[in-house]
Biopython code that builds the backbone (N, CA, C, O; Angstrom):
import numpy as np
from Bio.PDB.StructureBuilder import StructureBuilder

atoms = [
    (1, "MET", "N", (91.700, 43.091, 139.660)),
    (1, "MET", "CA", (90.861, 44.114, 139.085)),
    (1, "MET", "C", (89.520, 44.130, 139.826)),
    (1, "MET", "O", (88.872, 43.091, 139.952)),
    (2, "PRO", "N", (89.099, 45.302, 140.316)),
    (2, "PRO", "CA", (87.825, 45.355, 141.033)),
    (2, "PRO", "C", (86.644, 45.119, 140.095)),
    (2, "PRO", "O", (86.702, 45.405, 138.899)),
    (3, "LEU", "N", (85.589, 44.594, 140.671)),
    (3, "LEU", "CA", (84.365, 44.425, 139.907)),
    (3, "LEU", "C", (83.776, 45.792, 139.602)),
    (3, "LEU", "O", (83.988, 46.751, 140.344)),
    (4, "LEU", "N", (83.041, 45.874, 138.509)),
    (4, "LEU", "CA", (82.402, 47.129, 138.162)),
    (4, "LEU", "C", (80.991, 47.158, 138.729)),
    (4, "LEU", "O", (80.116, 46.411, 138.290)),
    (5, "PHE", "N", (80.787, 48.004, 139.682)),
    (5, "PHE", "CA", (79.486, 48.255, 140.262)),
    (5, "PHE", "C", (79.500, 49.688, 140.741)),
    (5, "PHE", "O", (80.562, 50.296, 140.879)),
    (6, "THR", "N", (78.344, 50.217, 140.988)),
    (6, "THR", "CA", (78.244, 51.597, 141.431)),
    (6, "THR", "C", (78.579, 51.704, 142.914)),
    (6, "THR", "O", (78.208, 50.856, 143.725)),
    (7, "LEU", "N", (79.281, 52.760, 143.231)),
    (7, "LEU", "CA", (79.528, 53.123, 144.622)),
    (7, "LEU", "C", (78.712, 54.367, 144.929)),
    (7, "LEU", "O", (78.572, 55.251, 144.084)),
    (8, "LYS", "N", (78.181, 54.431, 146.128)),
    (8, "LYS", "CA", (77.454, 55.617, 146.574)),
    (8, "LYS", "C", (78.248, 56.263, 147.696)),
    (8, "LYS", "O", (78.684, 55.590, 148.630)),
    (9, "LEU", "N", (78.430, 57.565, 147.599)),
    (9, "LEU", "CA", (79.077, 58.305, 148.668)),
    (9, "LEU", "C", (78.026, 59.229, 149.265)),
    (9, "LEU", "O", (77.614, 60.210, 148.647)),
    (10, "TYR", "N", (77.601, 58.896, 150.481)),
    (10, "TYR", "CA", (76.621, 59.726, 151.182)),
    (10, "TYR", "C", (77.341, 60.941, 151.745)),
    (10, "TYR", "O", (78.358, 60.818, 152.428)),
    (11, "THR", "N", (76.802, 62.107, 151.450)),
    (11, "THR", "CA", (77.488, 63.359, 151.730)),
    (11, "THR", "C", (76.475, 64.468, 151.968)),
    (11, "THR", "O", (75.270, 64.265, 151.815)),
    (12, "THR", "N", (76.964, 65.628, 152.340)),
    (12, "THR", "CA", (76.162, 66.837, 152.392)),
    (12, "THR", "C", (77.098, 68.021, 152.212)),
    (12, "THR", "O", (78.317, 67.875, 152.300)),
    (13, "ALA", "N", (76.543, 69.163, 151.965)),
    (13, "ALA", "CA", (77.370, 70.357, 151.776)),
    (13, "ALA", "C", (76.926, 71.420, 152.754)),
    (13, "ALA", "O", (75.721, 71.576, 152.954)),
    (14, "PRO", "N", (77.805, 72.142, 153.359)),
    (14, "PRO", "CA", (79.257, 71.945, 153.308)),
    (14, "PRO", "C", (79.692, 70.841, 154.265)),
    (14, "PRO", "O", (79.124, 70.682, 155.345)),
    (15, "CYS", "N", (80.695, 70.092, 153.860)),
    (15, "CYS", "CA", (81.239, 69.010, 154.692)),
    (15, "CYS", "C", (82.675, 68.753, 154.242)),
    (15, "CYS", "O", (82.903, 68.112, 153.215)),
    (16, "HIS", "N", (83.636, 69.251, 155.006)),
    (16, "HIS", "CA", (85.036, 69.090, 154.598)),
    (16, "HIS", "C", (85.469, 67.631, 154.629)),
    (16, "HIS", "O", (86.330, 67.237, 153.842)),
    (17, "LEU", "N", (84.901, 66.819, 155.512)),
    (17, "LEU", "CA", (85.243, 65.395, 155.531)),
    (17, "LEU", "C", (84.724, 64.701, 154.273)),
    (17, "LEU", "O", (85.385, 63.823, 153.717)),
    (18, "CYS", "N", (83.539, 65.104, 153.836)),
    (18, "CYS", "CA", (82.979, 64.552, 152.595)),
    (18, "CYS", "C", (83.839, 64.943, 151.400)),
    (18, "CYS", "O", (84.080, 64.136, 150.502)),
    (19, "ASP", "N", (84.294, 66.183, 151.402)),
    (19, "ASP", "CA", (85.192, 66.635, 150.337)),
    (19, "ASP", "C", (86.478, 65.825, 150.332)),
    (19, "ASP", "O", (86.978, 65.448, 149.272)),
    (20, "ASP", "N", (87.016, 65.555, 151.525)),
    (20, "ASP", "CA", (88.241, 64.751, 151.633)),
    (20, "ASP", "C", (88.015, 63.333, 151.099)),
    (20, "ASP", "O", (88.856, 62.793, 150.381)),
    (21, "ALA", "N", (86.879, 62.739, 151.455)),
    (21, "ALA", "CA", (86.568, 61.382, 150.995)),
    (21, "ALA", "C", (86.410, 61.347, 149.482)),
    (21, "ALA", "O", (86.912, 60.435, 148.826)),
    (22, "HIS", "N", (85.721, 62.327, 148.929)),
    (22, "HIS", "CA", (85.522, 62.375, 147.480)),
    (22, "HIS", "C", (86.855, 62.556, 146.757)),
    (22, "HIS", "O", (87.091, 61.936, 145.720)),
    (23, "GLN", "N", (87.714, 63.393, 147.296)),
    (23, "GLN", "CA", (89.036, 63.596, 146.699)),
    (23, "GLN", "C", (89.846, 62.305, 146.739)),
    (23, "GLN", "O", (90.504, 61.960, 145.757)),
    (24, "LEU", "N", (89.806, 61.595, 147.849)),
    (24, "LEU", "CA", (90.519, 60.320, 147.964)),
    (24, "LEU", "C", (90.023, 59.342, 146.904)),
    (24, "LEU", "O", (90.828, 58.657, 146.273)),
    (25, "LEU", "N", (88.709, 59.269, 146.700)),
    (25, "LEU", "CA", (88.150, 58.365, 145.694)),
    (25, "LEU", "C", (88.579, 58.762, 144.286)),
    (25, "LEU", "O", (88.870, 57.900, 143.457)),
    (26, "ARG", "N", (88.618, 60.052, 144.016)),
    (26, "ARG", "CA", (89.073, 60.519, 142.693)),
    (26, "ARG", "C", (90.537, 60.162, 142.474)),
    (26, "ARG", "O", (90.918, 59.807, 141.359)),
    (27, "GLN", "N", (91.363, 60.248, 143.506)),
    (27, "GLN", "CA", (92.785, 59.918, 143.384)),
    (27, "GLN", "C", (93.001, 58.453, 143.022)),
    (27, "GLN", "O", (93.997, 58.104, 142.389)),
    (28, "LEU", "N", (92.070, 57.605, 143.421)),
    (28, "LEU", "CA", (92.205, 56.179, 143.135)),
    (28, "LEU", "C", (91.890, 55.840, 141.688)),
    (28, "LEU", "O", (92.230, 54.751, 141.227)),
    (29, "SER", "N", (91.248, 56.745, 140.963)),
    (29, "SER", "CA", (90.874, 56.513, 139.563)),
    (29, "SER", "C", (90.175, 55.168, 139.395)),
    (29, "SER", "O", (90.546, 54.365, 138.540)),
    (30, "LEU", "N", (89.174, 54.938, 140.210)),
    (30, "LEU", "CA", (88.435, 53.679, 140.170)),
    (30, "LEU", "C", (87.623, 53.570, 138.890)),
    (30, "LEU", "O", (87.114, 54.572, 138.387)),
    (31, "PRO", "N", (87.498, 52.355, 138.361)),
    (31, "PRO", "CA", (86.644, 52.172, 137.195)),
    (31, "PRO", "C", (85.159, 52.218, 137.566)),
    (31, "PRO", "O", (84.301, 52.320, 136.689)),
    (32, "ASN", "N", (84.864, 52.144, 138.840)),
    (32, "ASN", "CA", (83.483, 52.158, 139.314)),
    (32, "ASN", "C", (82.875, 53.546, 139.174)),
    (32, "ASN", "O", (83.569, 54.557, 139.285)),
    (33, "THR", "N", (81.583, 53.581, 138.933)),
    (33, "THR", "CA", (80.842, 54.832, 138.963)),
    (33, "THR", "C", (80.615, 55.206, 140.413)),
    (33, "THR", "O", (80.259, 54.358, 141.231)),
    (34, "ILE", "N", (80.822, 56.481, 140.737)),
    (34, "ILE", "CA", (80.607, 56.953, 142.104)),
    (34, "ILE", "C", (79.495, 57.993, 142.075)),
    (34, "ILE", "O", (79.640, 59.059, 141.477)),
    (35, "ASN", "N", (78.385, 57.668, 142.728)),
    (35, "ASN", "CA", (77.262, 58.593, 142.832)),
    (35, "ASN", "C", (77.331, 59.307, 144.176)),
    (35, "ASN", "O", (77.416, 58.675, 145.229)),
    (36, "LEU", "N", (77.292, 60.619, 144.122)),
    (36, "LEU", "CA", (77.230, 61.406, 145.352)),
    (36, "LEU", "C", (75.766, 61.538, 145.750)),
    (36, "LEU", "O", (74.941, 62.006, 144.965)),
    (37, "ILE", "N", (75.452, 61.130, 146.960)),
    (37, "ILE", "CA", (74.083, 61.165, 147.449)),
    (37, "ILE", "C", (73.991, 62.239, 148.532)),
    (37, "ILE", "O", (74.625, 62.129, 149.582)),
    (38, "GLU", "N", (73.205, 63.268, 148.272)),
    (38, "GLU", "CA", (73.005, 64.377, 149.207)),
    (38, "GLU", "C", (71.964, 63.959, 150.245)),
    (38, "GLU", "O", (70.788, 63.797, 149.920)),
    (39, "ILE", "N", (72.399, 63.787, 151.491)),
    (39, "ILE", "CA", (71.488, 63.284, 152.516)),
    (39, "ILE", "C", (70.484, 64.336, 152.984)),
    (39, "ILE", "O", (69.419, 63.983, 153.492)),
    (40, "ALA", "N", (70.803, 65.616, 152.823)),
    (40, "ALA", "CA", (69.908, 66.677, 153.301)),
    (40, "ALA", "C", (68.597, 66.722, 152.522)),
    (40, "ALA", "O", (67.633, 67.338, 152.976)),
    (41, "GLU", "N", (68.548, 66.088, 151.371)),
    (41, "GLU", "CA", (67.351, 66.102, 150.531)),
    (41, "GLU", "C", (66.378, 64.972, 150.861)),
    (41, "GLU", "O", (65.314, 64.872, 150.250)),
    (42, "ASP", "N", (66.735, 64.121, 151.824)),
    (42, "ASP", "CA", (65.906, 62.969, 152.160)),
    (42, "ASP", "C", (65.919, 62.786, 153.677)),
    (42, "ASP", "O", (66.971, 62.528, 154.263)),
    (43, "ASP", "N", (64.766, 62.918, 154.305)),
    (43, "ASP", "CA", (64.688, 62.828, 155.766)),
    (43, "ASP", "C", (65.198, 61.498, 156.309)),
    (43, "ASP", "O", (65.850, 61.463, 157.352)),
    (44, "ALA", "N", (64.904, 60.400, 155.605)),
    (44, "ALA", "CA", (65.356, 59.086, 156.061)),
    (44, "ALA", "C", (66.882, 58.979, 156.006)),
    (44, "ALA", "O", (67.506, 58.448, 156.925)),
    (45, "LEU", "N", (67.474, 59.484, 154.931)),
    (45, "LEU", "CA", (68.938, 59.457, 154.822)),
    (45, "LEU", "C", (69.573, 60.376, 155.858)),
    (45, "LEU", "O", (70.602, 60.039, 156.443)),
    (46, "LEU", "N", (68.969, 61.521, 156.082)),
    (46, "LEU", "CA", (69.479, 62.455, 157.080)),
    (46, "LEU", "C", (69.451, 61.814, 158.462)),
    (46, "LEU", "O", (70.403, 61.962, 159.228)),
    (47, "ALA", "N", (68.382, 61.109, 158.789)),
    (47, "ALA", "CA", (68.287, 60.431, 160.081)),
    (47, "ALA", "C", (69.319, 59.310, 160.201)),
    (47, "ALA", "O", (69.893, 59.092, 161.268)),
    (48, "ARG", "N", (69.544, 58.609, 159.101)),
    (48, "ARG", "CA", (70.462, 57.455, 159.126)),
    (48, "ARG", "C", (71.940, 57.872, 159.136)),
    (48, "ARG", "O", (72.744, 57.301, 159.874)),
    (49, "TYR", "N", (72.294, 58.875, 158.310)),
    (49, "TYR", "CA", (73.703, 59.213, 158.111)),
    (49, "TYR", "C", (74.106, 60.583, 158.652)),
    (49, "TYR", "O", (75.264, 60.978, 158.516)),
    (50, "GLY", "N", (73.186, 61.303, 159.255)),
    (50, "GLY", "CA", (73.434, 62.686, 159.655)),
    (50, "GLY", "C", (74.649, 62.902, 160.539)),
    (50, "GLY", "O", (75.274, 63.960, 160.478)),
    (51, "THR", "N", (74.992, 61.922, 161.355)),
    (51, "THR", "CA", (76.147, 62.075, 162.247)),
    (51, "THR", "C", (77.325, 61.194, 161.849)),
    (51, "THR", "O", (78.305, 61.103, 162.588)),
    (52, "SER", "N", (77.239, 60.544, 160.691)),
    (52, "SER", "CA", (78.310, 59.609, 160.331)),
    (52, "SER", "C", (78.893, 59.817, 158.938)),
    (52, "SER", "O", (79.767, 59.055, 158.524)),
    (53, "ILE", "N", (78.429, 60.831, 158.201)),
    (53, "ILE", "CA", (78.950, 61.035, 156.852)),
    (53, "ILE", "C", (80.401, 61.502, 156.906)),
    (53, "ILE", "O", (80.826, 62.111, 157.888)),
    (54, "PRO", "N", (81.144, 61.221, 155.871)),
    (54, "PRO", "CA", (80.812, 60.501, 154.653)),
    (54, "PRO", "C", (80.784, 58.985, 154.859)),
    (54, "PRO", "O", (81.518, 58.432, 155.678)),
    (55, "VAL", "N", (79.923, 58.345, 154.097)),
    (55, "VAL", "CA", (79.803, 56.889, 154.109)),
    (55, "VAL", "C", (79.825, 56.416, 152.661)),
    (55, "VAL", "O", (79.103, 56.934, 151.810)),
    (56, "LEU", "N", (80.667, 55.423, 152.400)),
    (56, "LEU", "CA", (80.765, 54.822, 151.075)),
    (56, "LEU", "C", (79.976, 53.522, 151.097)),
    (56, "LEU", "O", (80.129, 52.712, 152.011)),
    (57, "GLN", "N", (79.134, 53.322, 150.092)),
    (57, "GLN", "CA", (78.297, 52.122, 150.041)),
    (57, "GLN", "C", (78.443, 51.455, 148.676)),
    (57, "GLN", "O", (78.466, 52.118, 147.639)),
    (58, "ARG", "N", (78.539, 50.125, 148.705)),
    (58, "ARG", "CA", (78.535, 49.337, 147.478)),
    (58, "ARG", "C", (77.092, 49.119, 147.059)),
    (58, "ARG", "O", (76.281, 48.660, 147.863)),
    (59, "ALA", "N", (76.760, 49.437, 145.830)),
    (59, "ALA", "CA", (75.388, 49.269, 145.352)),
    (59, "ALA", "C", (75.041, 47.801, 145.105)),
    (59, "ALA", "O", (73.864, 47.443, 145.085)),
    (60, "ASP", "N", (76.044, 46.951, 144.919)),
    (60, "ASP", "CA", (75.763, 45.546, 144.617)),
    (60, "ASP", "C", (75.359, 44.740, 145.838)),
    (60, "ASP", "O", (74.627, 43.759, 145.713)),
    (61, "ASN", "N", (75.829, 45.142, 147.037)),
    (61, "ASN", "CA", (75.510, 44.363, 148.237)),
    (61, "ASN", "C", (75.188, 45.234, 149.457)),
    (61, "ASN", "O", (74.972, 44.710, 150.550)),
    (62, "ASP", "N", (75.155, 46.534, 149.279)),
    (62, "ASP", "CA", (74.808, 47.508, 150.332)),
    (62, "ASP", "C", (75.786, 47.546, 151.509)),
    (62, "ASP", "O", (75.468, 48.129, 152.546)),
    (63, "GLN", "N", (76.973, 46.937, 151.371)),
    (63, "GLN", "CA", (77.978, 47.063, 152.428)),
    (63, "GLN", "C", (78.402, 48.522, 152.521)),
    (63, "GLN", "O", (78.403, 49.245, 151.525)),
    (64, "GLU", "N", (78.761, 48.945, 153.732)),
    (64, "GLU", "CA", (79.130, 50.340, 153.940)),
    (64, "GLU", "C", (80.505, 50.449, 154.591)),
    (64, "GLU", "O", (80.908, 49.614, 155.400)),
    (65, "LEU", "N", (81.202, 51.504, 154.208)),
    (65, "LEU", "CA", (82.505, 51.833, 154.763)),
    (65, "LEU", "C", (82.405, 53.253, 155.307)),
    (65, "LEU", "O", (82.143, 54.200, 154.565)),
    (66, "TYR", "N", (82.617, 53.386, 156.606)),
    (66, "TYR", "CA", (82.455, 54.674, 157.279)),
    (66, "TYR", "C", (83.787, 55.407, 157.370)),
    (66, "TYR", "O", (84.843, 54.797, 157.541)),
    (67, "TRP", "N", (83.715, 56.707, 157.255)),
    (67, "TRP", "CA", (84.874, 57.581, 157.387)),
    (67, "TRP", "C", (85.350, 57.564, 158.823)),
    (67, "TRP", "O", (84.518, 57.524, 159.730)),
    (68, "PRO", "N", (86.652, 57.593, 159.074)),
    (68, "PRO", "CA", (87.731, 57.785, 158.107)),
    (68, "PRO", "C", (88.136, 56.462, 157.463)),
    (68, "PRO", "O", (88.220, 55.431, 158.131)),
    (69, "PHE", "N", (88.387, 56.509, 156.149)),
    (69, "PHE", "CA", (88.906, 55.350, 155.450)),
    (69, "PHE", "C", (90.101, 55.764, 154.599)),
    (69, "PHE", "O", (90.236, 56.914, 154.181)),
    (70, "THR", "N", (90.960, 54.778, 154.363)),
    (70, "THR", "CA", (92.191, 55.014, 153.610)),
    (70, "THR", "C", (92.036, 54.457, 152.193)),
    (70, "THR", "O", (91.065, 53.765, 151.889)),
    (71, "LYS", "N", (92.996, 54.767, 151.344)),
    (71, "LYS", "CA", (93.005, 54.215, 149.991)),
    (71, "LYS", "C", (93.014, 52.691, 150.034)),
    (71, "LYS", "O", (92.274, 52.044, 149.292)),
    (72, "ASP", "N", (93.843, 52.118, 150.893)),
    (72, "ASP", "CA", (93.924, 50.658, 150.985)),
    (72, "ASP", "C", (92.604, 50.057, 151.460)),
    (72, "ASP", "O", (92.201, 48.997, 150.982)),
    (73, "GLN", "N", (91.937, 50.716, 152.386)),
    (73, "GLN", "CA", (90.643, 50.212, 152.862)),
    (73, "GLN", "C", (89.607, 50.262, 151.741)),
    (73, "GLN", "O", (88.796, 49.345, 151.617)),
    (74, "VAL", "N", (89.618, 51.302, 150.935)),
    (74, "VAL", "CA", (88.682, 51.391, 149.815)),
    (74, "VAL", "C", (88.963, 50.269, 148.812)),
    (74, "VAL", "O", (88.035, 49.614, 148.336)),
    (75, "LEU", "N", (90.225, 50.052, 148.495)),
    (75, "LEU", "CA", (90.567, 48.998, 147.534)),
    (75, "LEU", "C", (90.150, 47.623, 148.047)),
    (75, "LEU", "O", (89.679, 46.794, 147.268)),
    (76, "SER", "N", (90.313, 47.371, 149.330)),
    (76, "SER", "CA", (89.853, 46.114, 149.915)),
    (76, "SER", "C", (88.338, 46.025, 149.903)),
    (76, "SER", "O", (87.772, 44.958, 149.666)),
    (77, "PHE", "N", (87.690, 47.141, 150.156)),
    (77, "PHE", "CA", (86.227, 47.220, 150.223)),
    (77, "PHE", "C", (85.583, 46.880, 148.878)),
    (77, "PHE", "O", (84.506, 46.284, 148.847)),
    (78, "ILE", "N", (86.219, 47.246, 147.780)),
    (78, "ILE", "CA", (85.609, 47.011, 146.467)),
    (78, "ILE", "C", (85.992, 45.667, 145.844)),
    (78, "ILE", "O", (85.512, 45.324, 144.763)),
    (79, "LYS", "N", (86.848, 44.913, 146.517)),
    (79, "LYS", "CA", (87.195, 43.592, 145.993)),
    (79, "LYS", "C", (86.016, 42.635, 146.194)),
    (79, "LYS", "O", (85.233, 42.786, 147.132)),
    (80, "PRO", "N", (85.903, 41.643, 145.293)),
    (80, "PRO", "CA", (84.810, 40.667, 145.425)),
    (80, "PRO", "C", (84.929, 39.833, 146.685)),
    (80, "PRO", "O", (84.087, 38.971, 146.936)),
]
sb = StructureBuilder()
sb.init_structure("model")
sb.init_model(0)
sb.init_chain("A")
sb.init_seg("    ")
for serial, (resi, resn, name, xyz) in enumerate(atoms, 1):
    if name == "N":
        sb.init_residue(resn, " ", resi, " ")
    sb.init_atom(name, np.array(xyz, "f"), 0.0, 1.0, " ", f" {name:<3s}", serial, name[0])
structure = sb.get_structure()
C-alpha cells in the first residue's frame, strides 16, 4: 500500500502530454492527493519546467518523475 502524501503534477494548458499524464494518474485510482500545478502562473516554475512538463513530484521528499512515465513507474515512484 502506498504511503499517503500529496503528489504534484506540473502542467500547463494546452498540453496534450499533461492531459495524458493526468489521465494515467486518474486510471490508477491512487489514494494520494494530486495537485495540478500550472507553471505558466509562476516565472520560476516556467523557467524550471517549461521544456519538460509534465513532471510528477512527491511532496514528501521532492523527488520528481519526468514524462514519459508508465503506470508501473508511477507505482514504484510512490512506494516508500
